[in-house]
N, C-alpha and C positions, 0 to 999 in steps of 0.2 A: 772323733771318738776319744774320750778321755780314758786314760789308762795310768794306774799307779802300780809299779811293778816292784815288789819287795825281793830282795836277795840277801844272802849272807847268813842264813839260818843253818843249823846243823846240830850235831851231837858234841858236847863239850863236857869236860870233867868239872866237878865243883871247883870253884876258884879260878876257873879259866875265863877267857874273854872271847867275845864275838863282836863283829861290827855289822850291823844291818844297814843296808842302803834301800832307798825307795826312789826310783826314777820315774818322773811324771812325764806324760805326753798328753797333748790336747789341752792343757791348761798351762798358766805360768804360776808356779808356786809363790812367786813374789806377791801375788794377790790373795793368797790364802793364808789361813792360820793352819800350820801343819802339825801333826802329832803322830805318836804311836800308841796303839792300844794292844791289849792282849787278852786272850781267852784261854784259860787252863781247863782241862777236862772237868765237866761237871760244875763249873763255875761260870758266872756272869762275865761278860767282857768289861774290862777296866781300862781307864786311861793310865798309860804309863808316863808319858811325857808329851809336852806340847810346847810349840814355839810360835809365837805370834808374828804377824806381819812385821812389826817393828822390833823384833828380837827378844821380847819378854818370854822367859822360860819358866815352866812349872813342872814339877815331878810328883809322882805319887810317892808317899812316905817310905815305902819299902825299898825303892831304888835310889833314894838320895844318897849322893856321895859315891855311887857305884856306876850309874848310868849317865851318859852325856848325850843330849840331842844337839844336833847342829843342822844348819841349812846352807846350801850353796845354790843361791838363786841363779847364778850364771850357768851351772850345770843342771838346773832344774831338778834337784836331788836333795833329799834330807838323809840324814844318818842318825844311828842309834849306836854309840859305843857303849857296850856292856862289859863290865869288869867284875871281878869277884863274884861270879855267877854262883847261884844257889839252886839246889833242886827245885824249890818253890818258884823259880823263875821260868820253869818249864811251861810253855804255852805256845799257841799260834799268835805271831805278832803281826799286827795289821797297820799299814800306814793309812793315814787319813788326811783329807784336805778339806778344811771347813771354810765355807764362804764368808767373807767379811762384810757382805752387802745383802745378805738374806737370799742368796742364791742356793744353787744345789751344793750338797756336799758329796765327797767321793771317798770310797775306800778301796784299798787294794785286795788281792785274794789271799794274802797272808803267806807268812813263812814260818816254818816250824823250828822252834828251839827246844832242845832237850838237854837238860843238865843232869848228868848221871855218871856214876863211876862204874 
């Protein structure tokens, strides 16, 4: 059974930082393109950041320079370091694992991030 379990969300003041983690079981993340997506209330889910199997990284424009995605294949875990958080970063953040060979993709259950004073 494949599981992606996110952690690290919470309430933070504007300008603060959080580090999200996504621990995978049932798959080896080294074989997947990994990413973080988010969905704010009343909005569509959007891609925040992704890191390919070979380490190529992309960010959505609104988080460039503030967020950093990384992967630790040995720990089977990915991370999202979020700095200089803004109220508009408030959302449920989901970890994703996308197959590189046309197989099944997976998502976690999400972790809530609230940026508010």
